[in-house]
N, CA, C, O and the ligand as a Tripos MOL2 file, in Angstrom:
@<TRIPOS>MOLECULE
protein
  301   299    76     0     0
PROTEIN
NO_CHARGES

@<TRIPOS>ATOM
      1 N         -43.9440  -57.7460  -40.8480 N.3       1 MET1
      2 CA        -44.0620  -57.9080  -42.3110 C.3       1 MET1
      3 C         -45.5220  -58.1360  -42.6870 C.2       1 MET1
      4 O         -46.2590  -58.8130  -41.9720 O.2       1 MET1
      5 N         -45.9250  -57.5680  -43.8080 N.am      2 GLU2
      6 CA        -47.3210  -57.6630  -44.2100 C.3       2 GLU2
      7 C         -47.7530  -59.0930  -44.5010 C.2       2 GLU2
      8 O         -46.9470  -59.9540  -44.8520 O.2       2 GLU2
      9 N         -49.0310  -59.3090  -44.3440 N.am      3 GLN3
     10 CA        -49.6050  -60.6270  -44.5920 C.3       3 GLN3
     11 C         -49.2720  -61.1330  -45.9890 C.2       3 GLN3
     12 O         -48.9440  -62.3040  -46.1770 O.2       3 GLN3
     13 N         -49.3610  -60.2280  -46.9730 N.am      4 ILE4
     14 CA        -49.1520  -60.6540  -48.3640 C.3       4 ILE4
     15 C         -47.7440  -61.2270  -48.5560 C.2       4 ILE4
     16 O         -47.5330  -62.1250  -49.3720 O.2       4 ILE4
     17 N         -46.7980  -60.6970  -47.7990 N.am      5 LEU5
     18 CA        -45.4290  -61.2110  -47.9130 C.3       5 LEU5
     19 C         -45.2830  -62.5330  -47.1700 C.2       5 LEU5
     20 O         -44.5200  -63.4090  -47.5780 O.2       5 LEU5
     21 N         -46.0250  -62.6640  -46.0760 N.am      6 LYS6
     22 CA        -45.9800  -63.9250  -45.3140 C.3       6 LYS6
     23 C         -46.5550  -65.0730  -46.1170 C.2       6 LYS6
     24 O         -46.2250  -66.2360  -45.8870 O.2       6 LYS6
     25 N         -47.4200  -64.7340  -47.0650 N.am      7 GLU7
     26 CA        -48.0710  -65.7980  -47.8350 C.3       7 GLU7
     27 C         -47.2080  -66.3160  -48.9670 C.2       7 GLU7
     28 O         -47.5550  -67.3150  -49.5970 O.2       7 GLU7
     29 N         -46.1040  -65.6640  -49.2370 N.am      8 ILE8
     30 CA        -45.1860  -66.1700  -50.2640 C.3       8 ILE8
     31 C         -44.5640  -67.4580  -49.7580 C.2       8 ILE8
     32 O         -44.0160  -67.5110  -48.6570 O.2       8 ILE8
     33 N         -44.6580  -68.4990  -50.5800 N.am      9 GLU9
     34 CA        -44.1640  -69.7940  -50.1280 C.3       9 GLU9
     35 C         -42.6760  -69.9600  -50.3740 C.2       9 GLU9
     36 O         -42.1810  -69.6590  -51.4600 O.2       9 GLU9
     37 N         -41.9870  -70.4250  -49.3920 N.am     10 LEU10
     38 CA        -40.5540  -70.6760  -49.5040 C.3      10 LEU10
     39 C         -40.2660  -72.1500  -49.2780 C.2      10 LEU10
     40 O         -40.7670  -72.7630  -48.3360 O.2      10 LEU10
     41 N         -39.4590  -72.6980  -50.1530 N.am     11 GLN11
     42 CA        -39.0220  -74.0840  -49.9750 C.3      11 GLN11
     43 C         -37.9540  -74.1270  -48.8730 C.2      11 GLN11
     44 O         -37.4880  -73.0950  -48.3910 O.2      11 GLN11
     45 N         -37.5890  -75.3380  -48.5000 N.am     12 ASP12
     46 CA        -36.4660  -75.4900  -47.5700 C.3      12 ASP12
     47 C         -35.1800  -75.0670  -48.2630 C.2      12 ASP12
     48 O         -35.1190  -75.0000  -49.4910 O.2      12 ASP12
     49 N         -34.1570  -74.7850  -47.4700 N.am     13 CYS13
     50 CA        -32.8620  -74.3860  -48.0180 C.3      13 CYS13
     51 C         -32.3450  -75.4510  -48.9860 C.2      13 CYS13
     52 O         -32.3090  -76.6340  -48.6460 O.2      13 CYS13
     53 N         -31.9420  -75.0340  -50.1950 N.am     14 PRO14
     54 CA        -31.4300  -76.0200  -51.1620 C.3      14 PRO14
     55 C         -30.0950  -76.6340  -50.7370 C.2      14 PRO14
     56 O         -29.7050  -77.6800  -51.2550 O.2      14 PRO14
     57 N         -29.4060  -76.0050  -49.8160 N.am     15 LEU15
     58 CA        -28.1090  -76.5290  -49.3780 C.3      15 LEU15
     59 C         -28.2260  -77.4280  -48.1580 C.2      15 LEU15
     60 O         -27.6190  -78.4990  -48.1140 O.2      15 LEU15
     61 N         -29.0020  -77.0020  -47.1650 N.am     16 CYS16
     62 CA        -29.0130  -77.7690  -45.9040 C.3      16 CYS16
     63 C         -30.4130  -78.2010  -45.4630 C.2      16 CYS16
     64 O         -30.5690  -78.8520  -44.4300 O.2      16 CYS16
     65 N         -31.4430  -77.8300  -46.2600 N.am     17 ARG17
     66 CA        -32.8340  -78.1520  -45.9020 C.3      17 ARG17
     67 C         -33.2920  -77.4000  -44.6630 C.2      17 ARG17
     68 O         -34.2600  -77.7840  -44.0060 O.2      17 ARG17
     69 N         -32.5760  -76.3200  -44.3530 N.am     18 GLY18
     70 CA        -32.9970  -75.4850  -43.2340 C.3      18 GLY18
     71 C         -34.1520  -74.5790  -43.6310 C.2      18 GLY18
     72 O         -34.7210  -74.7120  -44.7140 O.2      18 GLY18
     73 N         -34.4850  -73.6680  -42.7480 N.am     19 THR19
     74 CA        -35.6250  -72.7830  -42.9570 C.3      19 THR19
     75 C         -35.2070  -71.5120  -43.6730 C.2      19 THR19
     76 O         -34.2860  -70.8210  -43.2400 O.2      19 THR19
     77 N         -35.8810  -71.2100  -44.7600 N.am     20 GLY20
     78 CA        -35.6170  -69.9730  -45.4840 C.3      20 GLY20
     79 C         -36.4650  -68.8390  -44.9400 C.2      20 GLY20
     80 O         -37.6110  -69.0550  -44.5460 O.2      20 GLY20
     81 N         -35.9170  -67.6380  -44.9150 N.am     21 ALA21
     82 CA        -36.6560  -66.4760  -44.4160 C.3      21 ALA21
     83 C         -36.5330  -65.3310  -45.4120 C.2      21 ALA21
     84 O         -35.4370  -64.9890  -45.8580 O.2      21 ALA21
     85 N         -37.6710  -64.7510  -45.7490 N.am     22 LEU22
     86 CA        -37.6710  -63.5830  -46.6230 C.3      22 LEU22
     87 C         -37.2540  -62.3600  -45.8030 C.2      22 LEU22
     88 O         -37.8460  -62.0650  -44.7640 O.2      22 LEU22
     89 N         -36.2370  -61.6620  -46.2790 N.am     23 GLU23
     90 CA        -35.7070  -60.5240  -45.5270 C.3      23 GLU23
     91 C         -35.8030  -59.2670  -46.3790 C.2      23 GLU23
     92 O         -35.6100  -59.3040  -47.5950 O.2      23 GLU23
     93 N         -36.1030  -58.1560  -45.7180 N.am     24 GLU24
     94 CA        -36.1060  -56.8720  -46.4090 C.3      24 GLU24
     95 C         -34.9760  -56.0400  -45.8410 C.2      24 GLU24
     96 O         -34.8210  -55.9170  -44.6260 O.2      24 GLU24
     97 N         -34.1890  -55.4690  -46.7420 N.am     25 GLU25
     98 CA        -32.9830  -54.7630  -46.3160 C.3      25 GLU25
     99 C         -33.1620  -53.2610  -46.5240 C.2      25 GLU25
    100 O         -33.2820  -52.7900  -47.6550 O.2      25 GLU25
    101 N         -33.1780  -52.5220  -45.4270 N.am     26 GLY26
    102 CA        -33.1650  -51.0600  -45.5060 C.3      26 GLY26
    103 C         -34.1790  -50.4110  -46.4240 C.2      26 GLY26
    104 O         -33.9750  -49.2880  -46.8860 O.2      26 GLY26
    105 N         -35.2850  -51.1180  -46.6950 N.am     27 GLY27
    106 CA        -36.3070  -50.5100  -47.5340 C.3      27 GLY27
    107 C         -35.9460  -50.3840  -48.9990 C.2      27 GLY27
    108 O         -36.5540  -49.5890  -49.7170 O.2      27 GLY27
    109 N         -34.9720  -51.1500  -49.4580 N.am     28 TRP28
    110 CA        -34.6350  -51.0460  -50.8930 C.3      28 TRP28
    111 C         -34.4950  -52.3830  -51.6030 C.2      28 TRP28
    112 O         -34.4400  -52.4180  -52.8320 O.2      28 TRP28
    113 N         -34.4360  -53.4780  -50.8660 N.am     29 CYS29
    114 CA        -34.3210  -54.7670  -51.5670 C.3      29 CYS29
    115 C         -34.8570  -55.8970  -50.7010 C.2      29 CYS29
    116 O         -35.0460  -55.7610  -49.4920 O.2      29 CYS29
    117 N         -35.0920  -57.0130  -51.3740 N.am     30 PHE30
    118 CA        -35.4540  -58.2450  -50.6890 C.3      30 PHE30
    119 C         -34.4270  -59.3160  -51.0080 C.2      30 PHE30
    120 O         -33.8100  -59.2980  -52.0730 O.2      30 PHE30
    121 N         -34.2470  -60.2370  -50.0930 N.am     31 TYR31
    122 CA        -33.5020  -61.4540  -50.3850 C.3      31 TYR31
    123 C         -34.0490  -62.5320  -49.4450 C.2      31 TYR31
    124 O         -34.7810  -62.2400  -48.4990 O.2      31 TYR31
    125 N         -33.6820  -63.7640  -49.7250 N.am     32 VAL32
    126 CA        -34.0710  -64.8600  -48.8430 C.3      32 VAL32
    127 C         -32.7970  -65.4540  -48.2800 C.2      32 VAL32
    128 O         -31.8380  -65.6910  -49.0150 O.2      32 VAL32
    129 N         -32.7820  -65.6930  -46.9900 N.am     33 SER33
    130 CA        -31.5990  -66.3250  -46.4110 C.3      33 SER33
    131 C         -32.0070  -67.5020  -45.5380 C.2      33 SER33
    132 O         -33.1250  -67.5780  -45.0290 O.2      33 SER33
    133 N         -31.0580  -68.4120  -45.3880 N.am     34 CYS34
    134 CA        -31.2880  -69.6020  -44.5770 C.3      34 CYS34
    135 C         -30.9630  -69.2870  -43.1190 C.2      34 CYS34
    136 O         -29.9070  -68.7340  -42.8120 O.2      34 CYS34
    137 N         -31.8740  -69.6440  -42.2370 N.am     35 LEU35
    138 CA        -31.6620  -69.3810  -40.8140 C.3      35 LEU35
    139 C         -30.6310  -70.3280  -40.2190 C.2      35 LEU35
    140 O         -30.0970  -70.0760  -39.1390 O.2      35 LEU35
    141 N         -30.3520  -71.4210  -40.9290 N.am     36 ASP36
    142 CA        -29.4390  -72.4290  -40.3830 C.3      36 ASP36
    143 C         -28.0150  -72.3000  -40.9070 C.2      36 ASP36
    144 O         -27.0670  -72.2860  -40.1220 O.2      36 ASP36
    145 N         -27.8510  -72.2030  -42.2500 N.am     37 CYS37
    146 CA        -26.4860  -72.2020  -42.7770 C.3      37 CYS37
    147 C         -26.0500  -70.8530  -43.3410 C.2      37 CYS37
    148 O         -24.8750  -70.6790  -43.6640 O.2      37 CYS37
    149 N         -26.9580  -69.9050  -43.4660 N.am     38 GLY38
    150 CA        -26.5680  -68.5760  -43.9330 C.3      38 GLY38
    151 C         -26.5230  -68.4240  -45.4420 C.2      38 GLY38
    152 O         -26.1550  -67.3590  -45.9380 O.2      38 GLY38
    153 N         -26.8890  -69.4660  -46.1880 N.am     39 ALA39
    154 CA        -26.9900  -69.3140  -47.6420 C.3      39 ALA39
    155 C         -28.0370  -68.2420  -47.9390 C.2      39 ALA39
    156 O         -28.9900  -68.0660  -47.1800 O.2      39 ALA39
    157 N         -27.8510  -67.5340  -49.0410 N.am     40 HIS40
    158 CA        -28.8120  -66.4710  -49.3470 C.3      40 HIS40
    159 C         -28.8860  -66.2410  -50.8450 C.2      40 HIS40
    160 O         -27.9750  -66.5990  -51.5920 O.2      40 HIS40
    161 N         -29.9800  -65.6410  -51.2660 N.am     41 THR41
    162 CA        -30.1170  -65.2770  -52.6760 C.3      41 THR41
    163 C         -29.4480  -63.9290  -52.9030 C.2      41 THR41
    164 O         -29.0340  -63.2490  -51.9640 O.2      41 THR41
    165 N         -29.3550  -63.5640  -54.1800 N.am     42 ALA42
    166 CA        -28.9400  -62.2010  -54.5020 C.3      42 ALA42
    167 C         -29.9870  -61.2280  -53.9570 C.2      42 ALA42
    168 O         -31.1330  -61.6060  -53.7150 O.2      42 ALA42
    169 N         -29.5820  -59.9890  -53.7710 N.am     43 GLU43
    170 CA        -30.5310  -58.9630  -53.3410 C.3      43 GLU43
    171 C         -31.3060  -58.4770  -54.5570 C.2      43 GLU43
    172 O         -30.7210  -58.1550  -55.5910 O.2      43 GLU43
    173 N         -32.6210  -58.4260  -54.4240 N.am     44 ILE44
    174 CA        -33.4550  -57.9400  -55.5230 C.3      44 ILE44
    175 C         -33.9390  -56.5440  -55.1550 C.2      44 ILE44
    176 O         -34.7920  -56.3960  -54.2810 O.2      44 ILE44
    177 N         -33.4100  -55.5320  -55.8040 N.am     45 PRO45
    178 CA        -33.7630  -54.1620  -55.4280 C.3      45 PRO45
    179 C         -35.1180  -53.7350  -55.9850 C.2      45 PRO45
    180 O         -35.6000  -54.2840  -56.9750 O.2      45 PRO45
    181 N         -35.7130  -52.7600  -55.3380 N.am     46 TYR46
    182 CA        -36.9550  -52.1660  -55.8630 C.3      46 TYR46
    183 C         -36.9140  -50.6790  -55.5790 C.2      46 TYR46
    184 O         -36.2120  -50.2140  -54.6810 O.2      46 TYR46
    185 N         -37.6820  -49.9490  -56.3640 N.am     47 LYS47
    186 CA        -37.7250  -48.4910  -56.1820 C.3      47 LYS47
    187 C         -39.0950  -47.9960  -55.7500 C.2      47 LYS47
    188 O         -39.2140  -47.0280  -54.9990 O.2      47 LYS47
    189 N         -40.1200  -48.6700  -56.2350 N.am     48 THR48
    190 CA        -41.4780  -48.1970  -55.9620 C.3      48 THR48
    191 C         -42.2620  -49.2600  -55.2030 C.2      48 THR48
    192 O         -41.8490  -50.4150  -55.0980 O.2      48 THR48
    193 N         -43.4230  -48.8240  -54.6710 N.am     49 LYS49
    194 CA        -44.3100  -49.7540  -53.9740 C.3      49 LYS49
    195 C         -44.7180  -50.9030  -54.8760 C.2      49 LYS49
    196 O         -44.8220  -52.0510  -54.4420 O.2      49 LYS49
    197 N         -44.9490  -50.5730  -56.1440 N.am     50 GLU50
    198 CA        -45.3920  -51.5980  -57.0900 C.3      50 GLU50
    199 C         -44.2830  -52.6260  -57.3110 C.2      50 GLU50
    200 O         -44.5420  -53.8260  -57.4010 O.2      50 GLU50
    201 N         -43.0680  -52.1460  -57.3940 N.am     51 GLU51
    202 CA        -41.9470  -53.0600  -57.6300 C.3      51 GLU51
    203 C         -41.6220  -53.8830  -56.3870 C.2      51 GLU51
    204 O         -40.9930  -54.9380  -56.4700 O.2      51 GLU51
    205 N         -42.0510  -53.3940  -55.2620 N.am     52 ARG52
    206 CA        -41.6480  -54.0300  -53.9980 C.3      52 ARG52
    207 C         -42.1220  -55.4840  -53.9050 C.2      52 ARG52
    208 O         -41.3490  -56.3820  -53.5710 O.2      52 ARG52
    209 N         -43.3800  -55.6930  -54.2000 N.am     53 LEU53
    210 CA        -43.9190  -57.0460  -54.1100 C.3      53 LEU53
    211 C         -43.2780  -57.9480  -55.1620 C.2      53 LEU53
    212 O         -42.9960  -59.1180  -54.9030 O.2      53 LEU53
    213 N         -43.0550  -57.3940  -56.3420 N.am     54 THR54
    214 CA        -42.3840  -58.1560  -57.3950 C.3      54 THR54
    215 C         -40.9950  -58.5790  -56.9370 C.2      54 THR54
    216 O         -40.5730  -59.7100  -57.1790 O.2      54 THR54
    217 N         -40.2910  -57.6760  -56.2820 N.am     55 ALA55
    218 CA        -38.9460  -57.9810  -55.7900 C.3      55 ALA55
    219 C         -39.0050  -59.1110  -54.7580 C.2      55 ALA55
    220 O         -38.1670  -60.0130  -54.7590 O.2      55 ALA55
    221 N         -39.9910  -59.0480  -53.8940 N.am     56 ALA56
    222 CA        -40.1450  -60.1010  -52.8750 C.3      56 ALA56
    223 C         -40.4170  -61.4410  -53.5450 C.2      56 ALA56
    224 O         -39.8830  -62.4760  -53.1470 O.2      56 ALA56
    225 N         -41.2620  -61.3960  -54.5720 N.am     57 ARG57
    226 CA        -41.5890  -62.6560  -55.2700 C.3      57 ARG57
    227 C         -40.3760  -63.1680  -56.0310 C.2      57 ARG57
    228 O         -40.1270  -64.3730  -56.0570 O.2      57 ARG57
    229 N         -39.6220  -62.2720  -56.6470 N.am     58 ASN58
    230 CA        -38.4440  -62.6920  -57.4060 C.3      58 ASN58
    231 C         -37.3910  -63.3070  -56.4880 C.2      58 ASN58
    232 O         -36.7710  -64.3140  -56.8330 O.2      58 ASN58
    233 N         -37.1920  -62.7040  -55.3300 N.am     59 ALA59
    234 CA        -36.2250  -63.2540  -54.3810 C.3      59 ALA59
    235 C         -36.6640  -64.6520  -53.9490 C.2      59 ALA59
    236 O         -35.8450  -65.5660  -53.8520 O.2      59 ALA59
    237 N         -37.9530  -64.8070  -53.6940 N.am     60 SER60
    238 CA        -38.4820  -66.1060  -53.2830 C.3      60 SER60
    239 C         -38.3320  -67.1300  -54.3880 C.2      60 SER60
    240 O         -38.0330  -68.2970  -54.1340 O.2      60 SER60
    241 N         -38.5450  -66.6780  -55.6390 N.am     61 HIS61
    242 CA        -38.4190  -67.5900  -56.7800 C.3      61 HIS61
    243 C         -36.9740  -68.0870  -56.9060 C.2      61 HIS61
    244 O         -36.7410  -69.2750  -57.1280 O.2      61 HIS61
    245 N         -36.0210  -67.1870  -56.7660 N.am     62 LEU62
    246 CA        -34.6110  -67.5850  -56.8390 C.3      62 LEU62
    247 C         -34.3040  -68.6600  -55.8060 C.2      62 LEU62
    248 O         -33.6280  -69.6520  -56.0780 O.2      62 LEU62
    249 N         -34.8250  -68.4200  -54.6220 N.am     63 TRP63
    250 CA        -34.6240  -69.3810  -53.5280 C.3      63 TRP63
    251 C         -35.2240  -70.7360  -53.8770 C.2      63 TRP63
    252 O         -34.5930  -71.7790  -53.7070 O.2      63 TRP63
    253 N         -36.4650  -70.6920  -54.3700 N.am     64 ASN64
    254 CA        -37.1930  -71.9350  -54.6230 C.3      64 ASN64
    255 C         -36.5940  -72.7450  -55.7640 C.2      64 ASN64
    256 O         -36.7670  -73.9630  -55.8090 O.2      64 ASN64
    257 N         -35.8910  -72.0890  -56.6910 N.am     65 ILE65
    258 CA        -35.2470  -72.8510  -57.7670 C.3      65 ILE65
    259 C         -33.7850  -73.1540  -57.4310 C.2      65 ILE65
    260 O         -33.0570  -73.7140  -58.2500 O.2      65 ILE65
    261 N         -33.3660  -72.7820  -56.2260 N.am     66 GLY66
    262 CA        -32.0380  -73.1730  -55.7650 C.3      66 GLY66
    263 C         -30.9100  -72.2330  -56.1670 C.2      66 GLY66
    264 O         -29.7370  -72.5840  -56.0470 O.2      66 GLY66
    265 N         -31.2610  -71.0310  -56.6470 N.am     67 LYS67
    266 CA        -30.2380  -70.0560  -57.0220 C.3      67 LYS67
    267 C         -29.7840  -69.2960  -55.7790 C.2      67 LYS67
    268 O         -30.1770  -68.1510  -55.5550 O.2      67 LYS67
    269 N         -28.9570  -69.9490  -54.9840 N.am     68 VAL68
    270 CA        -28.5070  -69.3280  -53.7480 C.3      68 VAL68
    271 C         -26.9880  -69.2530  -53.7170 C.2      68 VAL68
    272 O         -26.2900  -70.0400  -54.3550 O.2      68 VAL68
    273 N         -26.5070  -68.2910  -52.9610 N.am     69 LEU69
    274 CA        -25.0620  -68.1260  -52.7680 C.3      69 LEU69
    275 C         -24.7060  -68.8120  -51.4670 C.2      69 LEU69
    276 O         -25.4370  -68.7500  -50.4780 O.2      69 LEU69
    277 N         -23.5600  -69.4670  -51.4980 N.am     70 ARG70
    278 CA        -23.1290  -70.1250  -50.2780 C.3      70 ARG70
    279 C         -22.6580  -69.0790  -49.2700 C.2      70 ARG70
    280 O         -22.2070  -67.9940  -49.6370 O.2      70 ARG70
    281 N         -22.7730  -69.4300  -48.0060 N.am     71 PRO71
    282 CA        -22.3040  -68.4860  -46.9870 C.3      71 PRO71
    283 C         -20.8180  -68.2010  -47.1850 C.2      71 PRO71
    284 O         -20.0630  -69.0540  -47.6520 O.2      71 PRO71
    285 N         -20.4160  -66.9850  -46.8190 N.am     72 ASP72
    286 CA        -18.9960  -66.6250  -46.9650 C.3      72 ASP72
    287 C         -18.1390  -67.5660  -46.1560 C.2      72 ASP72
    288 O         -18.4750  -67.8850  -45.0150 O.2      72 ASP72
    289 N         -17.0250  -68.0200  -46.7310 N.am     73 PRO73
    290 CA        -16.1400  -68.9040  -45.9670 C.3      73 PRO73
    291 C         -15.5950  -68.1760  -44.7280 C.2      73 PRO73
    292 O         -15.2840  -66.9850  -44.7660 O.2      73 PRO73
    293 N         -15.4960  -68.9070  -43.6750 N.am     74 GLY74
    294 CA        -14.9380  -68.3040  -42.4580 C.3      74 GLY74
    295 C         -15.9880  -67.7290  -41.5420 C.2      74 GLY74
    296 O         -15.6780  -67.3620  -40.4090 O.2      74 GLY74
    297 N         -17.2380  -67.6380  -42.0050 N.am     75 GLU75
    298 CA        -18.2550  -67.0930  -41.1360 C.3      75 GLU75
    299 C         -18.7730  -68.1280  -40.1620 C.2      75 GLU75
    300 O         -19.6460  -67.8270  -39.3490 O.2      75 GLU75
    301 ZN        -29.2100  -73.6960  -45.2830 Zn       76 ZN76
@<TRIPOS>BOND
     1     1     2 1
     2     2     3 1
     3     3     4 2
     4     3     5 am
     5     5     6 1
     6     6     7 1
     7     7     8 2
     8     7     9 am
     9     9    10 1
    10    10    11 1
    11    11    12 2
    12    11    13 am
    13    13    14 1
    14    14    15 1
    15    15    16 2
    16    15    17 am
    17    17    18 1
    18    18    19 1
    19    19    20 2
    20    19    21 am
    21    21    22 1
    22    22    23 1
    23    23    24 2
    24    23    25 am
    25    25    26 1
    26    26    27 1
    27    27    28 2
    28    27    29 am
    29    29    30 1
    30    30    31 1
    31    31    32 2
    32    31    33 am
    33    33    34 1
    34    34    35 1
    35    35    36 2
    36    35    37 am
    37    37    38 1
    38    38    39 1
    39    39    40 2
    40    39    41 am
    41    41    42 1
    42    42    43 1
    43    43    44 2
    44    43    45 am
    45    45    46 1
    46    46    47 1
    47    47    48 2
    48    47    49 am
    49    49    50 1
    50    50    51 1
    51    51    52 2
    52    51    53 am
    53    53    54 1
    54    54    55 1
    55    55    56 2
    56    55    57 am
    57    57    58 1
    58    58    59 1
    59    59    60 2
    60    59    61 am
    61    61    62 1
    62    62    63 1
    63    63    64 2
    64    63    65 am
    65    65    66 1
    66    66    67 1
    67    67    68 2
    68    67    69 am
    69    69    70 1
    70    70    71 1
    71    71    72 2
    72    71    73 am
    73    73    74 1
    74    74    75 1
    75    75    76 2
    76    75    77 am
    77    77    78 1
    78    78    79 1
    79    79    80 2
    80    79    81 am
    81    81    82 1
    82    82    83 1
    83    83    84 2
    84    83    85 am
    85    85    86 1
    86    86    87 1
    87    87    88 2
    88    87    89 am
    89    89    90 1
    90    90    91 1
    91    91    92 2
    92    91    93 am
    93    93    94 1
    94    94    95 1
    95    95    96 2
    96    95    97 am
    97    97    98 1
    98    98    99 1
    99    99   100 2
   100    99   101 am
   101   101   102 1
   102   102   103 1
   103   103   104 2
   104   103   105 am
   105   105   106 1
   106   106   107 1
   107   107   108 2
   108   107   109 am
   109   109   110 1
   110   110   111 1
   111   111   112 2
   112   111   113 am
   113   113   114 1
   114   114   115 1
   115   115   116 2
   116   115   117 am
   117   117   118 1
   118   118   119 1
   119   119   120 2
   120   119   121 am
   121   121   122 1
   122   122   123 1
   123   123   124 2
   124   123   125 am
   125   125   126 1
   126   126   127 1
   127   127   128 2
   128   127   129 am
   129   129   130 1
   130   130   131 1
   131   131   132 2
   132   131   133 am
   133   133   134 1
   134   134   135 1
   135   135   136 2
   136   135   137 am
   137   137   138 1
   138   138   139 1
   139   139   140 2
   140   139   141 am
   141   141   142 1
   142   142   143 1
   143   143   144 2
   144   143   145 am
   145   145   146 1
   146   146   147 1
   147   147   148 2
   148   147   149 am
   149   149   150 1
   150   150   151 1
   151   151   152 2
   152   151   153 am
   153   153   154 1
   154   154   155 1
   155   155   156 2
   156   155   157 am
   157   157   158 1
   158   158   159 1
   159   159   160 2
   160   159   161 am
   161   161   162 1
   162   162   163 1
   163   163   164 2
   164   163   165 am
   165   165   166 1
   166   166   167 1
   167   167   168 2
   168   167   169 am
   169   169   170 1
   170   170   171 1
   171   171   172 2
   172   171   173 am
   173   173   174 1
   174   174   175 1
   175   175   176 2
   176   175   177 am
   177   177   178 1
   178   178   179 1
   179   179   180 2
   180   179   181 am
   181   181   182 1
   182   182   183 1
   183   183   184 2
   184   183   185 am
   185   185   186 1
   186   186   187 1
   187   187   188 2
   188   187   189 am
   189   189   190 1
   190   190   191 1
   191   191   192 2
   192   191   193 am
   193   193   194 1
   194   194   195 1
   195   195   196 2
   196   195   197 am
   197   197   198 1
   198   198   199 1
   199   199   200 2
   200   199   201 am
   201   201   202 1
   202   202   203 1
   203   203   204 2
   204   203   205 am
   205   205   206 1
   206   206   207 1
   207   207   208 2
   208   207   209 am
   209   209   210 1
   210   210   211 1
   211   211   212 2
   212   211   213 am
   213   213   214 1
   214   214   215 1
   215   215   216 2
   216   215   217 am
   217   217   218 1
   218   218   219 1
   219   219   220 2
   220   219   221 am
   221   221   222 1
   222   222   223 1
   223   223   224 2
   224   223   225 am
   225   225   226 1
   226   226   227 1
   227   227   228 2
   228   227   229 am
   229   229   230 1
   230   230   231 1
   231   231   232 2
   232   231   233 am
   233   233   234 1
   234   234   235 1
   235   235   236 2
   236   235   237 am
   237   237   238 1
   238   238   239 1
   239   239   240 2
   240   239   241 am
   241   241   242 1
   242   242   243 1
   243   243   244 2
   244   243   245 am
   245   245   246 1
   246   246   247 1
   247   247   248 2
   248   247   249 am
   249   249   250 1
   250   250   251 1
   251   251   252 2
   252   251   253 am
   253   253   254 1
   254   254   255 1
   255   255   256 2
   256   255   257 am
   257   257   258 1
   258   258   259 1
   259   259   260 2
   260   259   261 am
   261   261   262 1
   262   262   263 1
   263   263   264 2
   264   263   265 am
   265   265   266 1
   266   266   267 1
   267   267   268 2
   268   267   269 am
   269   269   270 1
   270   270   271 1
   271   271   272 2
   272   271   273 am
   273   273   274 1
   274   274   275 1
   275   275   276 2
   276   275   277 am
   277   277   278 1
   278   278   279 1
   279   279   280 2
   280   279   281 am
   281   281   282 1
   282   282   283 1
   283   283   284 2
   284   283   285 am
   285   285   286 1
   286   286   287 1
   287   287   288 2
   288   287   289 am
   289   289   290 1
   290   290   291 1
   291   291   292 2
   292   291   293 am
   293   293   294 1
   294   294   295 1
   295   295   296 2
   296   295   297 am
   297   297   298 1
   298   298   299 1
   299   299   300 2
@<TRIPOS>SUBSTRUCTURE
     1 MET1         2 RESIDUE 1 A MET
     2 GLU2         6 RESIDUE 1 A GLU
     3 GLN3        10 RESIDUE 1 A GLN
     4 ILE4        14 RESIDUE 1 A ILE
     5 LEU5        18 RESIDUE 1 A LEU
     6 LYS6        22 RESIDUE 1 A LYS
     7 GLU7        26 RESIDUE 1 A GLU
     8 ILE8        30 RESIDUE 1 A ILE
     9 GLU9        34 RESIDUE 1 A GLU
    10 LEU10       38 RESIDUE 1 A LEU
    11 GLN11       42 RESIDUE 1 A GLN
    12 ASP12       46 RESIDUE 1 A ASP
    13 CYS13       50 RESIDUE 1 A CYS
    14 PRO14       54 RESIDUE 1 A PRO
    15 LEU15       58 RESIDUE 1 A LEU
    16 CYS16       62 RESIDUE 1 A CYS
    17 ARG17       66 RESIDUE 1 A ARG
    18 GLY18       70 RESIDUE 1 A GLY
    19 THR19       74 RESIDUE 1 A THR
    20 GLY20       78 RESIDUE 1 A GLY
    21 ALA21       82 RESIDUE 1 A ALA
    22 LEU22       86 RESIDUE 1 A LEU
    23 GLU23       90 RESIDUE 1 A GLU
    24 GLU24       94 RESIDUE 1 A GLU
    25 GLU25       98 RESIDUE 1 A GLU
    26 GLY26      102 RESIDUE 1 A GLY
    27 GLY27      106 RESIDUE 1 A GLY
    28 TRP28      110 RESIDUE 1 A TRP
    29 CYS29      114 RESIDUE 1 A CYS
    30 PHE30      118 RESIDUE 1 A PHE
    31 TYR31      122 RESIDUE 1 A TYR
    32 VAL32      126 RESIDUE 1 A VAL
    33 SER33      130 RESIDUE 1 A SER
    34 CYS34      134 RESIDUE 1 A CYS
    35 LEU35      138 RESIDUE 1 A LEU
    36 ASP36      142 RESIDUE 1 A ASP
    37 CYS37      146 RESIDUE 1 A CYS
    38 GLY38      150 RESIDUE 1 A GLY
    39 ALA39      154 RESIDUE 1 A ALA
    40 HIS40      158 RESIDUE 1 A HIS
    41 THR41      162 RESIDUE 1 A THR
    42 ALA42      166 RESIDUE 1 A ALA
    43 GLU43      170 RESIDUE 1 A GLU
    44 ILE44      174 RESIDUE 1 A ILE
    45 PRO45      178 RESIDUE 1 A PRO
    46 TYR46      182 RESIDUE 1 A TYR
    47 LYS47      186 RESIDUE 1 A LYS
    48 THR48      190 RESIDUE 1 A THR
    49 LYS49      194 RESIDUE 1 A LYS
    50 GLU50      198 RESIDUE 1 A GLU
    51 GLU51      202 RESIDUE 1 A GLU
    52 ARG52      206 RESIDUE 1 A ARG
    53 LEU53      210 RESIDUE 1 A LEU
    54 THR54      214 RESIDUE 1 A THR
    55 ALA55      218 RESIDUE 1 A ALA
    56 ALA56      222 RESIDUE 1 A ALA
    57 ARG57      226 RESIDUE 1 A ARG
    58 ASN58      230 RESIDUE 1 A ASN
    59 ALA59      234 RESIDUE 1 A ALA
    60 SER60      238 RESIDUE 1 A SER
    61 HIS61      242 RESIDUE 1 A HIS
    62 LEU62      246 RESIDUE 1 A LEU
    63 TRP63      250 RESIDUE 1 A TRP
    64 ASN64      254 RESIDUE 1 A ASN
    65 ILE65      258 RESIDUE 1 A ILE
    66 GLY66      262 RESIDUE 1 A GLY
    67 LYS67      266 RESIDUE 1 A LYS
    68 VAL68      270 RESIDUE 1 A VAL
    69 LEU69      274 RESIDUE 1 A LEU
    70 ARG70      278 RESIDUE 1 A ARG
    71 PRO71      282 RESIDUE 1 A PRO
    72 ASP72      286 RESIDUE 1 A ASP
    73 PRO73      290 RESIDUE 1 A PRO
    74 GLY74      294 RESIDUE 1 A GLY
    75 GLU75      298 RESIDUE 1 A GLU
    76 ZN76       301 GROUP 0 **** ****
């Protein structure tokens, strides 16, 4: 992952205080997920290079304000 994306700051998981990780899915969206409990943000899609960084920042922002989905039950 590029340096610019590594520099985006992520808070601890709002649910378990675990480590959040910025993830890119198949070259079309970003989301942040917790490495410990599996909580994650919504997927933020992008279409262009310009939108890509914005999507990464938006996903990180959702995470940092605690807008996360709980892990699916049973997982
Ligand atoms: Zn967590």
